[in-house]
PDB file of N, CA, C, O and CB in Angstrom:
ATOM      1  N   MET A   1       8.679  -2.599  -0.482  1.00  0.00           N
ATOM      2  CA  MET A   1       9.345  -1.364  -0.697  1.00  0.00           C
ATOM      3  C   MET A   1       9.727  -0.827   0.715  1.00  0.00           C
ATOM      4  O   MET A   1       8.863  -0.682   1.579  1.00  0.00           O
ATOM      5  CB  MET A   1       8.433  -0.356  -1.516  1.00  0.00           C
ATOM      6  N   TRP A   2      11.001  -0.544   0.923  1.00  0.00           N
ATOM      7  CA  TRP A   2      11.464  -0.134   2.237  1.00  0.00           C
ATOM      8  C   TRP A   2      11.481   1.381   2.255  1.00  0.00           C
ATOM      9  O   TRP A   2      12.058   2.015   1.372  1.00  0.00           O
ATOM     10  CB  TRP A   2      12.874  -0.729   2.568  1.00  0.00           C
ATOM     11  N   ALA A   3      10.818   1.986   3.312  1.00  0.00           N
ATOM     12  CA  ALA A   3      10.801   3.457   3.499  1.00  0.00           C
ATOM     13  C   ALA A   3      10.980   3.700   5.024  1.00  0.00           C
ATOM     14  O   ALA A   3      10.067   3.508   5.828  1.00  0.00           O
ATOM     15  CB  ALA A   3       9.414   4.127   2.937  1.00  0.00           C
ATOM     16  N   GLY A   4      12.222   4.136   5.364  1.00  0.00           N
ATOM     17  CA  GLY A   4      12.482   4.386   6.787  1.00  0.00           C
ATOM     18  C   GLY A   4      12.428   3.073   7.590  1.00  0.00           C
ATOM     19  O   GLY A   4      13.165   2.128   7.307  1.00  0.00           O
ATOM     20  N   ASP A   5      11.537   3.037   8.599  1.00  0.00           N
ATOM     21  CA  ASP A   5      11.420   1.835   9.391  1.00  0.00           C
ATOM     22  C   ASP A   5      10.198   1.010   8.989  1.00  0.00           C
ATOM     23  O   ASP A   5       9.772   0.121   9.726  1.00  0.00           O
ATOM     24  CB  ASP A   5      11.352   2.191  10.858  1.00  0.00           C
ATOM     25  N   LYS A   6       9.636   1.310   7.812  1.00  0.00           N
ATOM     26  CA  LYS A   6       8.434   0.576   7.384  1.00  0.00           C
ATOM     27  C   LYS A   6       8.671  -0.075   6.060  1.00  0.00           C
ATOM     28  O   LYS A   6       9.441   0.429   5.241  1.00  0.00           O
ATOM     29  CB  LYS A   6       7.220   1.498   7.299  1.00  0.00           C
ATOM     30  N   ILE A   7       8.015  -1.199   5.833  1.00  0.00           N
ATOM     31  CA  ILE A   7       8.068  -1.934   4.593  1.00  0.00           C
ATOM     32  C   ILE A   7       6.655  -1.974   4.044  1.00  0.00           C
ATOM     33  O   ILE A   7       5.749  -2.477   4.708  1.00  0.00           O
ATOM     34  CB  ILE A   7       8.655  -3.367   4.792  1.00  0.00           C
ATOM     35  N   PHE A   8       6.449  -1.441   2.820  1.00  0.00           N
ATOM     36  CA  PHE A   8       5.171  -1.446   2.173  1.00  0.00           C
ATOM     37  C   PHE A   8       5.147  -2.567   1.136  1.00  0.00           C
ATOM     38  O   PHE A   8       6.118  -2.757   0.403  1.00  0.00           O
ATOM     39  CB  PHE A   8       4.878  -0.079   1.530  1.00  0.00           C
ATOM     40  N   TYR A   9       4.035  -3.315   1.073  1.00  0.00           N
ATOM     41  CA  TYR A   9       3.987  -4.441   0.123  1.00  0.00           C
ATOM     42  C   TYR A   9       2.499  -4.644  -0.297  1.00  0.00           C
ATOM     43  O   TYR A   9       1.593  -4.099   0.334  1.00  0.00           O
ATOM     44  CB  TYR A   9       4.601  -5.782   0.782  1.00  0.00           C
ATOM     45  N   SER A  10       2.282  -5.390  -1.307  1.00  0.00           N
ATOM     46  CA  SER A  10       0.941  -5.739  -1.733  1.00  0.00           C
ATOM     47  C   SER A  10       0.666  -7.197  -1.299  1.00  0.00           C
ATOM     48  O   SER A  10       1.541  -8.062  -1.353  1.00  0.00           O
ATOM     49  CB  SER A  10       0.779  -5.557  -3.294  1.00  0.00           C
ATOM     50  N   SER A  11      -0.613  -7.429  -0.859  1.00  0.00           N
ATOM     51  CA  SER A  11      -0.932  -8.744  -0.354  1.00  0.00           C
ATOM     52  C   SER A  11      -2.473  -8.924  -0.504  1.00  0.00           C
ATOM     53  O   SER A  11      -3.226  -7.951  -0.520  1.00  0.00           O
ATOM     54  CB  SER A  11      -0.448  -8.913   1.161  1.00  0.00           C
ATOM     55  N   ASP A  12      -2.889 -10.148  -0.607  1.00  0.00           N
ATOM     56  CA  ASP A  12      -4.308 -10.486  -0.648  1.00  0.00           C
ATOM     57  C   ASP A  12      -4.776 -11.106   0.734  1.00  0.00           C
ATOM     58  O   ASP A  12      -5.734 -11.876   0.797  1.00  0.00           O
ATOM     59  CB  ASP A  12      -4.574 -11.497  -1.838  1.00  0.00           C
ATOM     60  N   ASN A  13      -4.079 -10.739   1.771  1.00  0.00           N
ATOM     61  CA  ASN A  13      -4.446 -11.295   3.127  1.00  0.00           C
ATOM     62  C   ASN A  13      -5.676 -10.749   3.699  1.00  0.00           C
ATOM     63  O   ASN A  13      -6.184 -11.324   4.662  1.00  0.00           O
ATOM     64  CB  ASN A  13      -3.373 -11.055   4.102  1.00  0.00           C
ATOM     65  N   GLY A  14      -6.232  -9.643   3.178  1.00  0.00           N
ATOM     66  CA  GLY A  14      -7.426  -9.034   3.759  1.00  0.00           C
ATOM     67  C   GLY A  14      -8.644  -9.910   3.559  1.00  0.00           C
ATOM     68  O   GLY A  14      -8.630 -10.890   2.814  1.00  0.00           O
ATOM     69  N   SER A  15      -9.724  -9.507   4.272  1.00  0.00           N
ATOM     70  CA  SER A  15     -10.924 -10.275   4.238  1.00  0.00           C
ATOM     71  C   SER A  15     -11.598 -10.378   2.854  1.00  0.00           C
ATOM     72  O   SER A  15     -12.372 -11.303   2.608  1.00  0.00           O
ATOM     73  CB  SER A  15     -11.858  -9.701   5.198  1.00  0.00           C
ATOM     74  N   ASN A  16     -11.302  -9.432   1.964  1.00  0.00           N
ATOM     75  CA  ASN A  16     -11.958  -9.430   0.658  1.00  0.00           C
ATOM     76  C   ASN A  16     -11.119 -10.165  -0.400  1.00  0.00           C
ATOM     77  O   ASN A  16     -11.537 -10.219  -1.557  1.00  0.00           O
ATOM     78  CB  ASN A  16     -12.224  -7.989   0.209  1.00  0.00           C
ATOM     79  N   SER A  17      -9.974 -10.721  -0.056  1.00  0.00           N
ATOM     80  CA  SER A  17      -9.119 -11.495  -0.921  1.00  0.00           C
ATOM     81  C   SER A  17      -8.670 -10.704  -2.180  1.00  0.00           C
ATOM     82  O   SER A  17      -8.440 -11.312  -3.225  1.00  0.00           O
ATOM     83  CB  SER A  17      -9.842 -12.765  -1.328  1.00  0.00           C
ATOM     84  N   ARG A  18      -8.551  -9.421  -2.098  1.00  0.00           N
ATOM     85  CA  ARG A  18      -8.011  -8.582  -3.194  1.00  0.00           C
ATOM     86  C   ARG A  18      -6.672  -8.060  -2.780  1.00  0.00           C
ATOM     87  O   ARG A  18      -6.403  -7.830  -1.601  1.00  0.00           O
ATOM     88  CB  ARG A  18      -8.964  -7.402  -3.549  1.00  0.00           C
ATOM     89  N   TYR A  19      -5.816  -7.873  -3.792  1.00  0.00           N
ATOM     90  CA  TYR A  19      -4.447  -7.289  -3.486  1.00  0.00           C
ATOM     91  C   TYR A  19      -4.654  -5.830  -3.108  1.00  0.00           C
ATOM     92  O   TYR A  19      -5.242  -5.051  -3.858  1.00  0.00           O
ATOM     93  CB  TYR A  19      -3.427  -7.408  -4.752  1.00  0.00           C
ATOM     94  N   ASN A  20      -4.152  -5.477  -1.919  1.00  0.00           N
ATOM     95  CA  ASN A  20      -4.129  -4.108  -1.435  1.00  0.00           C
ATOM     96  C   ASN A  20      -2.765  -3.788  -0.850  1.00  0.00           C
ATOM     97  O   ASN A  20      -1.952  -4.689  -0.641  1.00  0.00           O
ATOM     98  CB  ASN A  20      -5.229  -3.880  -0.393  1.00  0.00           C
ATOM     99  N   LEU A  21      -2.508  -2.524  -0.587  1.00  0.00           N
ATOM    100  CA  LEU A  21      -1.254  -2.120   0.026  1.00  0.00           C
ATOM    101  C   LEU A  21      -1.284  -2.427   1.539  1.00  0.00           C
ATOM    102  O   LEU A  21      -2.263  -2.155   2.235  1.00  0.00           O
ATOM    103  CB  LEU A  21      -0.991  -0.609  -0.227  1.00  0.00           C
ATOM    104  N   TRP A  22      -0.222  -2.976   1.987  1.00  0.00           N
ATOM    105  CA  TRP A  22      -0.026  -3.226   3.439  1.00  0.00           C
ATOM    106  C   TRP A  22       1.268  -2.601   3.912  1.00  0.00           C
ATOM    107  O   TRP A  22       2.147  -2.302   3.104  1.00  0.00           O
ATOM    108  CB  TRP A  22      -0.017  -4.746   3.749  1.00  0.00           C
ATOM    109  N   MET A  23       1.390  -2.404   5.190  1.00  0.00           N
ATOM    110  CA  MET A  23       2.616  -1.868   5.810  1.00  0.00           C
ATOM    111  C   MET A  23       3.056  -2.729   6.978  1.00  0.00           C
ATOM    112  O   MET A  23       2.254  -3.105   7.833  1.00  0.00           O
ATOM    113  CB  MET A  23       2.398  -0.424   6.283  1.00  0.00           C
ATOM    114  N   TYR A  24       4.330  -3.031   6.997  1.00  0.00           N
ATOM    115  CA  TYR A  24       4.950  -3.765   8.093  1.00  0.00           C
ATOM    116  C   TYR A  24       5.817  -2.764   8.827  1.00  0.00           C
ATOM    117  O   TYR A  24       6.698  -2.153   8.221  1.00  0.00           O
ATOM    118  CB  TYR A  24       5.787  -5.013   7.585  1.00  0.00           C
ATOM    119  N   ASP A  25       5.586  -2.579  10.128  1.00  0.00           N
ATOM    120  CA  ASP A  25       6.405  -1.671  10.955  1.00  0.00           C
ATOM    121  C   ASP A  25       7.529  -2.515  11.595  1.00  0.00           C
ATOM    122  O   ASP A  25       7.269  -3.407  12.403  1.00  0.00           O
ATOM    123  CB  ASP A  25       5.516  -0.935  12.076  1.00  0.00           C
ATOM    124  N   THR A  26       8.757  -2.214  11.221  1.00  0.00           N
ATOM    125  CA  THR A  26       9.875  -3.020  11.766  1.00  0.00           C
ATOM    126  C   THR A  26      10.149  -2.739  13.247  1.00  0.00           C
ATOM    127  O   THR A  26      10.879  -3.495  13.888  1.00  0.00           O
ATOM    128  CB  THR A  26      11.146  -2.751  10.964  1.00  0.00           C
ATOM    129  N   ASN A  27       9.589  -1.687  13.785  1.00  0.00           N
ATOM    130  CA  ASN A  27       9.761  -1.466  15.270  1.00  0.00           C
ATOM    131  C   ASN A  27       8.790  -2.238  16.060  1.00  0.00           C
ATOM    132  O   ASN A  27       9.154  -2.755  17.116  1.00  0.00           O
ATOM    133  CB  ASN A  27       9.613  -0.004  15.637  1.00  0.00           C
ATOM    134  N   THR A  28       7.578  -2.357  15.632  1.00  0.00           N
ATOM    135  CA  THR A  28       6.569  -3.038  16.420  1.00  0.00           C
ATOM    136  C   THR A  28       6.190  -4.453  15.923  1.00  0.00           C
ATOM    137  O   THR A  28       5.601  -5.251  16.652  1.00  0.00           O
ATOM    138  CB  THR A  28       5.354  -2.193  16.454  1.00  0.00           C
ATOM    139  N   GLY A  29       6.554  -4.728  14.654  1.00  0.00           N
ATOM    140  CA  GLY A  29       6.190  -6.037  14.064  1.00  0.00           C
ATOM    141  C   GLY A  29       4.747  -6.079  13.622  1.00  0.00           C
ATOM    142  O   GLY A  29       4.238  -7.149  13.289  1.00  0.00           O
ATOM    143  N   ALA A  30       4.068  -4.933  13.611  1.00  0.00           N
ATOM    144  CA  ALA A  30       2.666  -4.900  13.193  1.00  0.00           C
ATOM    145  C   ALA A  30       2.497  -4.791  11.698  1.00  0.00           C
ATOM    146  O   ALA A  30       3.176  -4.008  11.033  1.00  0.00           O
ATOM    147  CB  ALA A  30       1.963  -3.761  13.850  1.00  0.00           C
ATOM    148  N   ASN A  31       1.570  -5.596  11.170  1.00  0.00           N
ATOM    149  CA  ASN A  31       1.120  -5.504   9.759  1.00  0.00           C
ATOM    150  C   ASN A  31      -0.200  -4.784   9.728  1.00  0.00           C
ATOM    151  O   ASN A  31      -1.132  -5.119  10.458  1.00  0.00           O
ATOM    152  CB  ASN A  31       0.987  -6.918   9.092  1.00  0.00           C
ATOM    153  N   THR A  32      -0.266  -3.762   8.847  1.00  0.00           N
ATOM    154  CA  THR A  32      -1.488  -2.975   8.744  1.00  0.00           C
ATOM    155  C   THR A  32      -1.917  -2.802   7.263  1.00  0.00           C
ATOM    156  O   THR A  32      -1.121  -2.431   6.401  1.00  0.00           O
ATOM    157  CB  THR A  32      -1.281  -1.594   9.413  1.00  0.00           C
ATOM    158  N   GLN A  33      -3.196  -3.087   7.019  1.00  0.00           N
ATOM    159  CA  GLN A  33      -3.688  -2.904   5.664  1.00  0.00           C
ATOM    160  C   GLN A  33      -3.924  -1.441   5.455  1.00  0.00           C
ATOM    161  O   GLN A  33      -4.635  -0.801   6.230  1.00  0.00           O
ATOM    162  CB  GLN A  33      -4.972  -3.718   5.402  1.00  0.00           C
ATOM    163  N   ILE A  34      -3.326  -0.894   4.399  1.00  0.00           N
ATOM    164  CA  ILE A  34      -3.357   0.574   4.093  1.00  0.00           C
ATOM    165  C   ILE A  34      -4.530   0.925   3.163  1.00  0.00           C
ATOM    166  O   ILE A  34      -5.258   1.883   3.425  1.00  0.00           O
ATOM    167  CB  ILE A  34      -2.008   1.026   3.426  1.00  0.00           C
ATOM    168  N   THR A  35      -4.719   0.146   2.069  1.00  0.00           N
ATOM    169  CA  THR A  35      -5.875   0.383   1.197  1.00  0.00           C
ATOM    170  C   THR A  35      -6.850  -0.742   1.379  1.00  0.00           C
ATOM    171  O   THR A  35      -6.496  -1.825   1.847  1.00  0.00           O
ATOM    172  CB  THR A  35      -5.459   0.508  -0.289  1.00  0.00           C
ATOM    173  N   ASN A  36      -8.094  -0.477   1.002  1.00  0.00           N
ATOM    174  CA  ASN A  36      -9.110  -1.466   1.141  1.00  0.00           C
ATOM    175  C   ASN A  36     -10.050  -1.534  -0.096  1.00  0.00           C
ATOM    176  O   ASN A  36     -11.260  -1.325  -0.011  1.00  0.00           O
ATOM    177  CB  ASN A  36      -9.898  -1.182   2.391  1.00  0.00           C
ATOM    178  N   TYR A  37      -9.405  -1.841  -1.255  1.00  0.00           N
ATOM    179  CA  TYR A  37     -10.167  -1.963  -2.468  1.00  0.00           C
ATOM    180  C   TYR A  37     -10.835  -3.360  -2.423  1.00  0.00           C
ATOM    181  O   TYR A  37     -10.235  -4.340  -1.982  1.00  0.00           O
ATOM    182  CB  TYR A  37      -9.247  -1.771  -3.755  1.00  0.00           C
ATOM    183  N   THR A  38     -12.091  -3.411  -2.891  1.00  0.00           N
ATOM    184  CA  THR A  38     -12.855  -4.641  -2.858  1.00  0.00           C
ATOM    185  C   THR A  38     -13.176  -5.207  -4.216  1.00  0.00           C
ATOM    186  O   THR A  38     -13.456  -6.403  -4.307  1.00  0.00           O
ATOM    187  CB  THR A  38     -14.099  -4.423  -2.128  1.00  0.00           C
ATOM    188  N   GLU A  39     -13.154  -4.427  -5.280  1.00  0.00           N
ATOM    189  CA  GLU A  39     -13.499  -4.852  -6.562  1.00  0.00           C
ATOM    190  C   GLU A  39     -12.310  -5.187  -7.466  1.00  0.00           C
ATOM    191  O   GLU A  39     -12.376  -6.134  -8.250  1.00  0.00           O
ATOM    192  CB  GLU A  39     -14.310  -3.843  -7.163  1.00  0.00           C
ATOM    193  N   TYR A  40     -11.248  -4.430  -7.360  1.00  0.00           N
ATOM    194  CA  TYR A  40     -10.051  -4.675  -8.231  1.00  0.00           C
ATOM    195  C   TYR A  40      -8.808  -4.651  -7.342  1.00  0.00           C
ATOM    196  O   TYR A  40      -8.775  -4.023  -6.284  1.00  0.00           O
ATOM    197  CB  TYR A  40      -9.929  -3.576  -9.400  1.00  0.00           C
ATOM    198  N   ASP A  41      -7.768  -5.382  -7.832  1.00  0.00           N
ATOM    199  CA  ASP A  41      -6.512  -5.461  -7.119  1.00  0.00           C
ATOM    200  C   ASP A  41      -5.639  -4.195  -7.331  1.00  0.00           C
ATOM    201  O   ASP A  41      -5.790  -3.489  -8.328  1.00  0.00           O
ATOM    202  CB  ASP A  41      -5.755  -6.708  -7.566  1.00  0.00           C
ATOM    203  N   VAL A  42      -4.744  -3.932  -6.391  1.00  0.00           N
ATOM    204  CA  VAL A  42      -3.744  -2.884  -6.526  1.00  0.00           C
ATOM    205  C   VAL A  42      -2.623  -3.532  -7.325  1.00  0.00           C
ATOM    206  O   VAL A  42      -2.182  -4.637  -7.009  1.00  0.00           O
ATOM    207  CB  VAL A  42      -3.243  -2.317  -5.109  1.00  0.00           C
ATOM    208  N   HIS A  43      -2.146  -2.807  -8.409  1.00  0.00           N
ATOM    209  CA  HIS A  43      -1.122  -3.280  -9.304  1.00  0.00           C
ATOM    210  C   HIS A  43       0.053  -2.277  -9.315  1.00  0.00           C
ATOM    211  O   HIS A  43      -0.124  -1.071  -9.141  1.00  0.00           O
ATOM    212  CB  HIS A  43      -1.701  -3.484 -10.729  1.00  0.00           C
ATOM    213  N   TYR A  44       1.234  -2.827  -9.522  1.00  0.00           N
ATOM    214  CA  TYR A  44       2.465  -2.084  -9.843  1.00  0.00           C
ATOM    215  C   TYR A  44       2.850  -0.986  -8.837  1.00  0.00           C
ATOM    216  O   TYR A  44       3.200   0.120  -9.249  1.00  0.00           O
ATOM    217  CB  TYR A  44       2.316  -1.461 -11.190  1.00  0.00           C
ATOM    218  N   PRO A  45       2.790  -1.270  -7.527  1.00  0.00           N
ATOM    219  CA  PRO A  45       3.225  -0.206  -6.546  1.00  0.00           C
ATOM    220  C   PRO A  45       4.678   0.077  -6.761  1.00  0.00           C
ATOM    221  O   PRO A  45       5.465  -0.831  -7.028  1.00  0.00           O
ATOM    222  CB  PRO A  45       2.982  -0.638  -5.043  1.00  0.00           C
ATOM    223  N   SER A  46       5.048   1.357  -6.644  1.00  0.00           N
ATOM    224  CA  SER A  46       6.396   1.761  -6.816  1.00  0.00           C
ATOM    225  C   SER A  46       6.681   2.935  -5.865  1.00  0.00           C
ATOM    226  O   SER A  46       5.913   3.894  -5.786  1.00  0.00           O
ATOM    227  CB  SER A  46       6.666   2.131  -8.283  1.00  0.00           C
ATOM    228  N   LEU A  47       7.802   2.827  -5.153  1.00  0.00           N
ATOM    229  CA  LEU A  47       8.141   3.838  -4.142  1.00  0.00           C
ATOM    230  C   LEU A  47       8.943   4.999  -4.710  1.00  0.00           C
ATOM    231  O   LEU A  47       9.896   4.817  -5.468  1.00  0.00           O
ATOM    232  CB  LEU A  47       8.919   3.200  -3.017  1.00  0.00           C
ATOM    233  N   GLY A  48       8.545   6.144  -4.337  1.00  0.00           N
ATOM    234  CA  GLY A  48       9.215   7.410  -4.672  1.00  0.00           C
ATOM    235  C   GLY A  48       9.763   8.006  -3.391  1.00  0.00           C
ATOM    236  O   GLY A  48       9.690   7.370  -2.340  1.00  0.00           O
ATOM    237  N   PRO A  49      10.319   9.231  -3.453  1.00  0.00           N
ATOM    238  CA  PRO A  49      10.864   9.810  -2.229  1.00  0.00           C
ATOM    239  C   PRO A  49       9.811  10.143  -1.116  1.00  0.00           C
ATOM    240  O   PRO A  49      10.130  10.078   0.071  1.00  0.00           O
ATOM    241  CB  PRO A  49      11.605  11.062  -2.597  1.00  0.00           C
ATOM    242  N   LYS A  50       8.592  10.491  -1.505  1.00  0.00           N
ATOM    243  CA  LYS A  50       7.588  10.838  -0.498  1.00  0.00           C
ATOM    244  C   LYS A  50       6.243  10.113  -0.740  1.00  0.00           C
ATOM    245  O   LYS A  50       5.299  10.290   0.030  1.00  0.00           O
ATOM    246  CB  LYS A  50       7.368  12.358  -0.490  1.00  0.00           C
ATOM    247  N   ASP A  51       6.162   9.328  -1.775  1.00  0.00           N
ATOM    248  CA  ASP A  51       4.861   8.723  -2.169  1.00  0.00           C
ATOM    249  C   ASP A  51       5.085   7.294  -2.697  1.00  0.00           C
ATOM    250  O   ASP A  51       6.191   6.899  -3.068  1.00  0.00           O
ATOM    251  CB  ASP A  51       4.143   9.604  -3.271  1.00  0.00           C
ATOM    252  N   ILE A  52       4.004   6.568  -2.707  1.00  0.00           N
ATOM    253  CA  ILE A  52       3.918   5.302  -3.461  1.00  0.00           C
ATOM    254  C   ILE A  52       2.896   5.503  -4.567  1.00  0.00           C
ATOM    255  O   ILE A  52       1.765   5.909  -4.298  1.00  0.00           O
ATOM    256  CB  ILE A  52       3.517   4.080  -2.527  1.00  0.00           C
ATOM    257  N   ILE A  53       3.267   5.232  -5.767  1.00  0.00           N
ATOM    258  CA  ILE A  53       2.314   5.295  -6.888  1.00  0.00           C
ATOM    259  C   ILE A  53       1.876   3.893  -7.188  1.00  0.00           C
ATOM    260  O   ILE A  53       2.699   2.977  -7.174  1.00  0.00           O
ATOM    261  CB  ILE A  53       2.936   5.970  -8.157  1.00  0.00           C
ATOM    262  N   TYR A  54       0.548   3.684  -7.471  1.00  0.00           N
ATOM    263  CA  TYR A  54       0.041   2.389  -7.811  1.00  0.00           C
ATOM    264  C   TYR A  54      -1.183   2.595  -8.702  1.00  0.00           C
ATOM    265  O   TYR A  54      -1.728   3.692  -8.827  1.00  0.00           O
ATOM    266  CB  TYR A  54      -0.299   1.563  -6.538  1.00  0.00           C
ATOM    267  N   GLU A  55      -1.597   1.444  -9.332  1.00  0.00           N
ATOM    268  CA  GLU A  55      -2.759   1.447 -10.238  1.00  0.00           C
ATOM    269  C   GLU A  55      -3.827   0.615  -9.635  1.00  0.00           C
ATOM    270  O   GLU A  55      -3.564  -0.429  -9.038  1.00  0.00           O
ATOM    271  CB  GLU A  55      -2.403   0.926 -11.643  1.00  0.00           C
ATOM    272  N   ASN A  56      -5.098   1.094  -9.796  1.00  0.00           N
ATOM    273  CA  ASN A  56      -6.247   0.344  -9.375  1.00  0.00           C
ATOM    274  C   ASN A  56      -7.404   0.759 -10.276  1.00  0.00           C
ATOM    275  O   ASN A  56      -7.685   1.949 -10.417  1.00  0.00           O
ATOM    276  CB  ASN A  56      -6.565   0.581  -7.866  1.00  0.00           C
ATOM    277  N   GLU A  57      -8.070  -0.205 -10.879  1.00  0.00           N
ATOM    278  CA  GLU A  57      -9.179   0.002 -11.774  1.00  0.00           C
ATOM    279  C   GLU A  57      -8.852   0.970 -12.913  1.00  0.00           C
ATOM    280  O   GLU A  57      -9.679   1.780 -13.331  1.00  0.00           O
ATOM    281  CB  GLU A  57     -10.353   0.502 -11.002  1.00  0.00           C
ATOM    282  N   GLY A  58      -7.614   0.853 -13.397  1.00  0.00           N
ATOM    283  CA  GLY A  58      -7.186   1.654 -14.551  1.00  0.00           C
ATOM    284  C   GLY A  58      -6.809   3.091 -14.248  1.00  0.00           C
ATOM    285  O   GLY A  58      -6.570   3.899 -15.145  1.00  0.00           O
ATOM    286  N   LYS A  59      -6.764   3.384 -12.951  1.00  0.00           N
ATOM    287  CA  LYS A  59      -6.395   4.764 -12.491  1.00  0.00           C
ATOM    288  C   LYS A  59      -5.143   4.747 -11.705  1.00  0.00           C
ATOM    289  O   LYS A  59      -4.886   3.765 -11.008  1.00  0.00           O
ATOM    290  CB  LYS A  59      -7.499   5.389 -11.645  1.00  0.00           C
ATOM    291  N   LEU A  60      -4.317   5.797 -11.766  1.00  0.00           N
ATOM    292  CA  LEU A  60      -3.127   5.902 -10.997  1.00  0.00           C
ATOM    293  C   LEU A  60      -3.394   6.658  -9.733  1.00  0.00           C
ATOM    294  O   LEU A  60      -4.126   7.647  -9.772  1.00  0.00           O
ATOM    295  CB  LEU A  60      -2.046   6.548 -11.784  1.00  0.00           C
ATOM    296  N   TYR A  61      -2.847   6.258  -8.619  1.00  0.00           N
ATOM    297  CA  TYR A  61      -2.968   6.967  -7.333  1.00  0.00           C
ATOM    298  C   TYR A  61      -1.643   7.186  -6.720  1.00  0.00           C
ATOM    299  O   TYR A  61      -0.730   6.381  -6.904  1.00  0.00           O
ATOM    300  CB  TYR A  61      -3.842   6.216  -6.372  1.00  0.00           C
ATOM    301  N   LEU A  62      -1.504   8.257  -5.989  1.00  0.00           N
ATOM    302  CA  LEU A  62      -0.259   8.561  -5.160  1.00  0.00           C
ATOM    303  C   LEU A  62      -0.748   8.445  -3.693  1.00  0.00           C
ATOM    304  O   LEU A  62      -1.757   9.026  -3.293  1.00  0.00           O
ATOM    305  CB  LEU A  62       0.396  10.098  -5.485  1.00  0.00           C
ATOM    306  N   MET A  63       0.004   7.686  -2.949  1.00  0.00           N
ATOM    307  CA  MET A  63      -0.264   7.570  -1.491  1.00  0.00           C
ATOM    308  C   MET A  63       0.895   8.224  -0.792  1.00  0.00           C
ATOM    309  O   MET A  63       2.036   7.790  -0.945  1.00  0.00           O
ATOM    310  CB  MET A  63      -0.439   6.057  -1.017  1.00  0.00           C
ATOM    311  N   ASP A  64       0.619   9.290  -0.005  1.00  0.00           N
ATOM    312  CA  ASP A  64       1.634   9.971   0.745  1.00  0.00           C
ATOM    313  C   ASP A  64       2.166   9.058   1.856  1.00  0.00           C
ATOM    314  O   ASP A  64       1.387   8.485   2.618  1.00  0.00           O
ATOM    315  CB  ASP A  64       1.083  11.276   1.321  1.00  0.00           C
ATOM    316  N   LEU A  65       3.478   8.926   1.945  1.00  0.00           N
ATOM    317  CA  LEU A  65       4.051   8.044   2.921  1.00  0.00           C
ATOM    318  C   LEU A  65       3.847   8.513   4.358  1.00  0.00           C
ATOM    319  O   LEU A  65       3.689   7.700   5.270  1.00  0.00           O
ATOM    320  CB  LEU A  65       5.491   7.886   2.647  1.00  0.00           C
ATOM    321  N   ALA A  66       3.852   9.859   4.555  1.00  0.00           N
ATOM    322  CA  ALA A  66       3.733  10.389   5.924  1.00  0.00           C
ATOM    323  C   ALA A  66       2.298  10.321   6.443  1.00  0.00           C
ATOM    324  O   ALA A  66       2.088  10.076   7.631  1.00  0.00           O
ATOM    325  CB  ALA A  66       4.227  11.837   5.974  1.00  0.00           C
ATOM    326  N   THR A  67       1.318  10.530   5.583  1.00  0.00           N
ATOM    327  CA  THR A  67      -0.071  10.547   6.060  1.00  0.00           C
ATOM    328  C   THR A  67      -0.880   9.365   5.643  1.00  0.00           C
ATOM    329  O   THR A  67      -1.968   9.140   6.174  1.00  0.00           O
ATOM    330  CB  THR A  67      -0.746  11.759   5.591  1.00  0.00           C
ATOM    331  N   GLN A  68      -0.370   8.582   4.685  1.00  0.00           N
ATOM    332  CA  GLN A  68      -1.050   7.411   4.112  1.00  0.00           C
ATOM    333  C   GLN A  68      -2.403   7.825   3.442  1.00  0.00           C
ATOM    334  O   GLN A  68      -3.317   7.010   3.317  1.00  0.00           O
ATOM    335  CB  GLN A  68      -1.300   6.336   5.237  1.00  0.00           C
ATOM    336  N   GLN A  69      -2.492   9.049   3.041  1.00  0.00           N
ATOM    337  CA  GLN A  69      -3.662   9.538   2.289  1.00  0.00           C
ATOM    338  C   GLN A  69      -3.381   9.391   0.767  1.00  0.00           C
ATOM    339  O   GLN A  69      -2.259   9.602   0.307  1.00  0.00           O
ATOM    340  CB  GLN A  69      -3.979  11.056   2.663  1.00  0.00           C
ATOM    341  N   ARG A  70      -4.380   9.041   0.048  1.00  0.00           N
ATOM    342  CA  ARG A  70      -4.199   8.862  -1.402  1.00  0.00           C
ATOM    343  C   ARG A  70      -4.871   9.973  -2.158  1.00  0.00           C
ATOM    344  O   ARG A  70      -5.860  10.560  -1.718  1.00  0.00           O
ATOM    345  CB  ARG A  70      -4.750   7.511  -1.864  1.00  0.00           C
ATOM    346  N   ARG A  71      -4.287  10.249  -3.341  1.00  0.00           N
ATOM    347  CA  ARG A  71      -4.899  11.250  -4.233  1.00  0.00           C
ATOM    348  C   ARG A  71      -4.616  10.790  -5.637  1.00  0.00           C
ATOM    349  O   ARG A  71      -5.019  11.449  -6.596  1.00  0.00           O
ATOM    350  CB  ARG A  71      -4.341  12.716  -3.981  1.00  0.00           C
TER     351      ARG A  71
END
């Protein structure tokens, strides 16, 4: 999901081998893991104007694009 100069995606590249949200910065080329769920995968991420909504463990979360904080 493309937002400004960043690309958000789900991947199991982390040390716990669970699907989490990651961010690729097109300016620096850096890949950063945004969420760190260890028991269940992140499913169905979808980009909105200011947030990404996704499901984890049967609950829906909103992650603010500016702060990367979830609620």
